[in-house]
N, C-alpha and C positions, 0 to 999 in steps of 0.2 A: 415229771412231765409224762403224761400217758403215751404220747406218740413216740417218745424215745424208747420206753420199755417195749412197746409193740414192735418197733423197728428192730430192736436188739433180738427179741425172741424170734420173730419171723426170719431175720437174717441168719441166726444160728441154724434154724431149720434148713435154710438154703445151703449153708455151708456143709450140712450133714446129709445132703442129697434129698432133702424134703421129708425125711422120716427119722424120728428119734424119740427119746423119752425126756421127760422134764428134768431128770437128774443130769443128763448129758448137757442140756441147755444151761442149767445151773452151774455145772462144772466149767463149761466153756467161758461163761461170763465171769466166774470167779478167777479163772486163769488169766483173763484179760484185765483183771483188777478194775472192773467197770465202776465200782464204788468210788474209785479215786478220780475219775474223769466225768462222772455224772452224779446226779442225786439219786439214781436208781439203787435200790437195795436188792442184792442178788436174790434174797428170799421172796421178793415180790414177783418173781417170774412165775411162781405157781398160780398166783391170782391171775396173771396175764394169760397163762395157758388155759385156765378155766373160762375166762372171758372170750378169748379168741375161739375156743371150741364152741361155746354158746352161740357166737356170731357166725359160725360156719367157716372161719378162716383156717381152723385146724380140725382134724377129725381123729377121734380115738379109733385105732384099728386093731389093737391086740394088747395083751398083757404079757410081760416078760418076767420070768422068775428072777429073783435077785438073791444072791447069797448074803447080802448085807441087811436084808429086812423084807418088807412086803414087796409084792410084785410091782413092776413099773409099767405104767401105761405107755404104750407106743402111740405117738401121734403122727399124723401125716399132714403136710401142708396142702391145702386145697387150692383150686384155681382162684377163688376169692382171696385167699391168704396171699398167694403169689402176687395178685394184682395190687393188694394193699401194700405189700412189701415195696413194690416199685414206686407207688405213689408216695409213701413215707420216705423212701430213699431220696427221691427227687426233691421233695420238700426240704429234707435235711440238708442236702448239698446246696440248696438255694438260700439257706438261712445263715445269718451271722450270729445266731444264738449258739453259744459254745457247746452246750449239751447236744443240741440237734445236729450241729455241724460235725461234732466229734463222732456221733453215731453214724452219720452219713459217710464220713471218711472210713470208718471201720468196714464198710461194705461197698465202697465206691467201685471196686473191681468187678462187681456184679453187673455194672452198666458198660456200655461202650465208652472207650476213652474219650472220643469226641463229645459225647453227651456230658460226661463228667466235667470236661473243660468248659463246655458251654454253660452249664449250671453254675460252676464256680465263677466264671467271668461275669455272669448276671448278678451273683451275690456280691462280688467285688464292686461292681458298678453301683449297686444299691448302698453298700457300706460307705463308699466314698461320698455319694450324694447326701446320705444322712449325716455324715460327719460335717460336710459343708453347711448343712442346715443348722446343726447344733452350734457350729462356730459362728454362724451369722446371728444366732439368738443371744449369744453371750453379752454383747454390748447393750441389749435391751432389757436385761433383768436387774433386779434389785442389788443393792450392795452385797458384796461377798459375805460379810459377817452376819447378814440378816437370815434367820431361818426361813425357808428350809435349805439355805446355802446353795441356791440354784446355780450360781456360777461354778461352784465346786462340782455339782452334779453334772452339769453340762461338760465340764472338762473330763470328768470320769468317763462318761459315755463316749465322748469324742476320742479319748485315749484308747478305750476298748475297741472302737471301730477302726482306729488307726492301726492298732496292733493286729487286729483280725485281717485288715486289708493287706498289711505287709506279709503276714503269714500266708494268706491266700495267694498272693502274687508269687511267692516262693514255691508253693505247692503246684500251681499251674505250670511254672517253669520246669519243675522236676517231672511233672506228668508229660510235658511236651518233649522232653529229652529222653523219655523212655525208662525212667527209674522204676516203674511199676509194671507188673504183668497183669493184663486184664483178661477176663474170661473168654472174650471173643478173639483173642490174639493167639498166634502160635508162639510157643516158647522159643527163646533165642537159641540159635545153634552154637 
């Protein structure tokens, strides 16, 4: 999913103060084992860097010598890149797609706590509503054993939405009791 890799790359730039090189982004995503919780391949970040630079979301500003090989291009997050990061982050935290939501959670502390809770509550409401719609469809579909086995598919999607709603409810609770430190908050004494 293109928006997930874009959010991950732009988010790592934010974590690095807005300026870093592609290898640092690669290393950070590899440390996070991003391939285990998304379909993003860590090697695809170099393509994303080129595309984001072409679109003016990143800007190449220097080349750094590297003892391990060729020089590394240093990139800087632009205003447009910063704006896109926040749009993608809010979209991700509003989603119940696991990859998008996971990428959003990875950077949720970049927003105000109140905004994160608001976005998650909206997502929770939509997940519950969609689950109700799916559950309401079940009695109207063909026999379970008839392809494409729609009853099974409805139960699969409903189960996914139920699990996501339960997890989101728990995350909201943990956020509201202060288990996470957000960028705009003072560290606890």
